[in-house]
C-alpha positions in Angstrom: 16.9 -16.4 23.1 17.2 -19.6 21.2 19.2 -22.2 23.1 20.2 -19.5 25.6 23.0 -17.9 23.5 23.2 -14.9 25.9 26.3 -16.3 27.8 27.9 -17.0 24.3 27.3 -13.4 23.2 28.5 -12.0 26.5 31.7 -14.1 26.4 32.4 -13.0 22.7 31.9 -9.3 23.6 35.5 -9.2 24.9 38.1 -8.8 22.2 40.6 -11.0 24.1 38.1 -13.8 24.3 37.4 -13.5 20.6 41.1 -13.7 20.0 41.3 -16.9 22.1 38.4 -18.4 20.1 40.2 -17.5 16.9 43.5 -19.1 18.2 41.6 -22.3 19.1 40.3 -22.6 15.6 43.8 -24.0 14.8 43.3 -26.8 17.4 43.6 -27.4 21.0 46.0 -25.3 23.1 47.2 -25.2 26.7 46.4 -22.1 28.8 50.1 -21.1 28.6 50.0 -21.3 24.8 46.9 -19.2 24.7 48.3 -16.6 27.1 51.4 -16.4 25.0 49.4 -16.1 21.8 47.4 -13.1 23.1 50.3 -11.6 25.1 48.9 -11.8 28.6 49.7 -13.4 32.0 48.6 -16.9 32.9 46.3 -15.7 35.7 44.5 -13.2 33.3 44.2 -15.9 30.7 42.7 -18.2 33.5 40.0 -15.7 34.1 39.1 -15.5 30.4 39.1 -19.3 30.0 36.7 -19.5 33.0 34.3 -17.2 31.2 34.7 -19.1 27.9 34.1 -22.4 29.7 31.1 -21.0 31.5 29.5 -20.0 28.3 30.0 -23.4 26.8 32.2 -22.2 24.0 35.4 -23.9 25.2 36.0 -27.2 27.0 39.1 -28.5 28.7 40.5 -32.0 28.7 43.4 -33.5 30.6 44.5 -33.4 34.2 41.9 -31.7 36.4 44.5 -31.1 39.1 47.2 -29.6 37.0 46.1 -26.6 34.8 49.5 -26.9 32.9 48.4 -30.2 31.4 44.8 -29.2 30.4 44.1 -28.6 26.8 41.4 -26.2 25.7 39.3 -26.7 22.6 36.2 -25.2 21.0 32.8 -26.8 21.4 30.6 -27.0 18.2 27.2 -26.6 19.9 27.2 -23.0 21.0 28.4 -21.9 17.5 25.5 -23.9 15.9 23.0 -22.3 18.3 24.4 -18.9 17.4 24.2 -19.6 13.7 20.6 -20.8 14.0 19.7 -17.6 15.8 21.4 -15.4 13.3 20.0 -17.2 10.3 16.6 -15.9 11.2 17.9 -12.4 10.6 19.6 -13.4 7.3 16.2 -14.7 6.2 14.5 -11.5 7.3 16.9 -9.3 5.5 16.9 -11.5 2.4 13.0 -11.2 2.2 13.2 -7.4 2.7 15.8 -7.0 0.0 13.7 -9.2 -2.4 10.7 -7.1 -1.6 12.7 -3.9 -2.2 14.1 -5.2 -5.5 10.5 -6.1 -6.6 9.2 -2.7 -5.6 12.1 -1.0 -7.4 11.6 -2.9 -10.6 7.8 -2.0 -10.6 8.7 1.7 -10.1 11.2 1.5 -12.9 8.5 0.4 -15.3 6.2 3.3 -14.4 6.8 6.8 -16.1 
């Protein structure tokens, strides 16, 4: 895959992680804030954040020794890689729809 987006796709396959990503669109949040936003325990959120960090979607800043002081934010690069990969399919479908439209207009002109 382009730029190894497999970990990104695997991370986003989980609805809770997608909800975390959507929450982080509003800006950096602590693990506690994210847990509260999605209605889960801190240990469960920690597991989801580990997956999101491993995929490269999320990065943490702040005190390494105190998880309560860490802020999580989205990283731009994985989303760019995914958009690049998906754009090839948009291009493919655009070409196929254009070809279908051309074919349909030729057929329309024939009796």
